[in-house]
C-alpha positions as CSV (number, residue, x, y, z in Angstrom):
1,M,48.6,148.4,104.3
2,K,50.8,148.7,106.6
3,K,52.8,145.1,106.4
4,T,53.1,146.2,102.2
5,I,54.7,149.3,102.7
6,W,56.6,146.4,105.4
7,I,57.2,144.4,102.1
8,L,58.2,147.0,99.9
9,A,60.7,148.6,102.7
10,V,62.4,145.4,103.5
11,A,62.6,144.8,98.9
12,A,64.3,148.8,98.4
13,V,67.0,147.0,101.3
14,F,67.7,144.0,99.2
15,L,67.8,144.7,96.4
16,L,69.9,148.0,97.2
17,V,72.5,145.3,99.6
18,S,72.4,143.6,96.8
19,A,73.6,146.6,94.5
20,T,76.1,147.2,96.6
21,A,77.5,143.7,96.7
22,Y,77.9,143.1,92.8
23,A,79.2,145.2,90.9
24,A,78.9,143.8,86.7
25,P,82.4,143.0,85.3
26,G,82.4,146.7,83.6
27,D,82.8,148.1,87.7
28,K,85.8,147.1,88.0
29,L,89.6,146.2,86.3
30,I,90.5,143.7,85.5
31,K,94.0,142.5,85.4
32,Q,96.4,139.7,85.1
33,G,96.8,137.0,88.3
34,M,93.1,137.7,88.9
35,R,90.5,135.2,88.9
36,G,87.1,134.5,88.6
37,E,83.7,134.5,86.9
38,D,84.9,138.2,85.2
39,V,87.5,136.7,84.0
40,Q,85.5,133.4,82.6
41,Y,83.8,135.8,81.2
42,V,86.3,138.2,79.3
43,Q,88.2,135.0,78.6
44,K,84.6,133.2,76.3
45,L,84.4,137.3,75.1
46,L,88.1,137.5,73.4
47,A,87.3,134.0,72.5
48,D,83.2,134.6,70.7
49,A,85.8,137.5,68.9
50,G,89.1,135.3,68.2
51,F,91.1,136.3,69.2
52,Y,91.6,133.8,72.2
53,A,92.0,129.9,71.8
54,G,92.7,129.1,75.4
55,L,91.0,127.4,78.0
56,L,88.6,129.4,79.9
57,D,89.4,129.1,83.3
58,G,89.1,132.4,85.0
59,A,92.9,132.1,85.9
60,F,94.0,135.5,84.2
61,G,97.6,134.1,82.6
62,S,100.0,135.1,79.6
63,G,97.3,133.7,77.2
64,T,94.4,135.7,78.9
65,L,97.0,139.5,78.4
66,S,98.4,138.4,75.0
67,A,95.1,138.3,73.8
68,V,93.5,141.4,75.9
69,K,96.3,143.1,74.4
70,A,95.9,141.5,70.4
71,F,92.1,143.1,71.2
72,Q,92.8,146.2,73.0
73,K,95.2,147.3,69.5
74,S,92.7,146.7,66.9
75,A,89.8,148.0,69.2
76,G,92.5,151.0,69.0
77,L,92.0,151.6,73.0
78,P,95.3,151.7,74.4
79,A,97.4,148.8,74.9
80,D,97.0,148.2,78.2
81,G,96.2,145.1,78.8
82,V,93.8,145.7,81.6
83,I,90.2,145.4,81.1
84,G,88.1,148.5,82.2
85,K,84.2,149.6,81.4
86,E,86.1,151.0,77.8
87,T,87.2,147.7,77.3
88,L,84.2,145.9,78.0
89,L,81.7,147.5,75.8
90,F,84.5,147.5,72.5
91,L,84.6,143.1,73.0
92,E,81.0,143.2,73.9
93,R,79.7,144.9,70.9
94,A,83.1,142.9,68.8
95,S,80.4,140.0,68.4
96,A,78.7,141.2,66.1
97,A,79.9,141.0,61.4
98,P,83.0,143.0,61.4
99,S,83.1,146.1,59.0
100,R,86.7,145.6,58.3
101,Y,87.8,142.0,57.1
102,N,90.5,141.1,54.1
103,R,88.5,139.2,51.4
104,T,86.7,136.4,51.7
105,L,85.9,132.7,51.2
106,T,82.8,131.5,50.0
107,M,84.0,127.6,51.8
108,T,82.2,123.8,52.2
109,A,81.9,123.6,55.9
110,T,81.5,120.1,58.7
111,A,81.8,119.9,62.1
112,Y,84.4,118.1,63.8
113,T,84.6,117.3,67.9
114,A,87.3,115.4,70.4
115,Y,85.0,113.2,70.5
116,D,84.7,112.1,66.9
117,D,86.8,108.4,65.4
118,G,90.1,109.9,64.6
119,N,90.5,113.0,66.6
120,G,91.8,113.5,69.9
121,N,91.5,116.4,72.3
122,Y,93.9,119.6,71.4
123,T,93.9,121.1,68.2
124,Y,97.3,121.2,65.7
125,R,98.3,124.3,67.5
126,G,98.6,122.6,70.8
127,N,95.0,124.2,72.4
128,F,91.8,122.6,73.5
129,L,89.8,121.3,71.1
130,R,86.7,123.8,71.3
131,K,84.4,125.6,69.7
132,G,86.0,129.1,68.4
133,L,88.5,126.5,66.8
134,V,88.1,125.7,63.3
135,A,90.5,123.2,61.3
136,V,91.7,124.5,57.7
137,D,93.8,123.7,55.1
138,P,97.3,126.5,55.5
139,T,97.4,127.3,52.5
140,V,94.5,128.4,51.8
141,I,94.3,130.2,55.5
142,P,97.1,130.9,57.4
143,L,97.4,129.1,61.5
144,G,96.4,131.3,63.5
145,T,94.6,133.8,60.9
146,R,91.4,135.0,63.1
147,L,87.9,134.9,60.7
148,Y,83.7,135.4,60.8
149,I,81.5,132.3,59.6
150,E,77.8,132.9,59.3
151,G,76.2,130.9,61.3
152,Y,79.1,130.5,63.6
153,G,80.9,133.2,64.6
154,Y,84.2,133.9,65.0
155,A,87.3,131.8,65.5
156,I,90.9,131.4,65.1
157,A,91.9,128.9,61.9
158,D,93.8,126.5,64.4
159,D,93.9,123.2,63.1
160,I,94.7,120.7,60.0
161,G,93.2,118.3,58.8
162,G,94.1,115.0,56.1
163,A,90.2,115.4,54.3
164,I,90.2,120.4,54.6
165,K,91.8,120.7,51.2
166,G,91.9,124.0,49.5
167,N,88.1,126.3,50.6
168,K,87.0,123.4,52.3
169,I,87.2,124.3,56.6
170,D,85.9,122.1,59.3
171,L,83.8,124.0,62.7
172,A,85.3,122.8,65.5
173,Y,82.0,121.8,68.7
174,E,82.1,121.0,72.2
175,N,79.7,118.6,71.5
176,R,78.5,115.9,69.0
177,Q,74.6,116.6,69.4
178,D,75.9,120.1,67.8
179,A,78.3,118.4,64.9
180,L,75.7,116.9,64.1
181,Q,73.4,119.3,63.7
182,F,74.9,121.5,62.0
183,G,76.3,119.1,59.3
184,R,77.6,119.9,55.5
185,Q,76.8,123.4,54.6
186,K,78.1,126.7,52.6
187,V,79.5,129.3,54.8
188,T,80.7,132.4,54.6
189,V,83.9,133.2,56.0
190,Y,85.7,136.6,56.7
191,V,89.7,136.6,56.1
192,I,89.8,138.9,59.3
193,D,93.3,138.9,59.3
């Protein structure tokens, strides 16, 4: 009995120390100049929501700041560029399909990576090629447009391709296996901007 009580007491102290030592990203302000996992988490949320095309490097620089302000403005929040509880909550909710969009397109989607023949590591707009960036025909979807693609998620029209003409879209993936698994599909593309 004494051993059980002692184990419970040690576990309670451990939990109390752990809870005070770790603060979730929403429990503190995340702002320009900061570095680390919390910033990287915010960058991923911004990328998933179609607002950030830069590297997910955990450095809160000017690109991350611009993305945060653009997201805050679109969500009706004060566009101060600081991630607090409210902005983080809105960002976490933004991973669902959009409720507001300008139009939808039915497109033929293919997938590509930087490892495919003829592709480089960077998009037409100069961003490192990764999931969340897509190649489009700029006469159909202007570069820089935020999109939501069923079965893929939020994306930014950031690249062009010789075979991407008309209602075709090429979805970037980070590894060849995921791109091959996607294959070629008809998708609904929600044009947000």
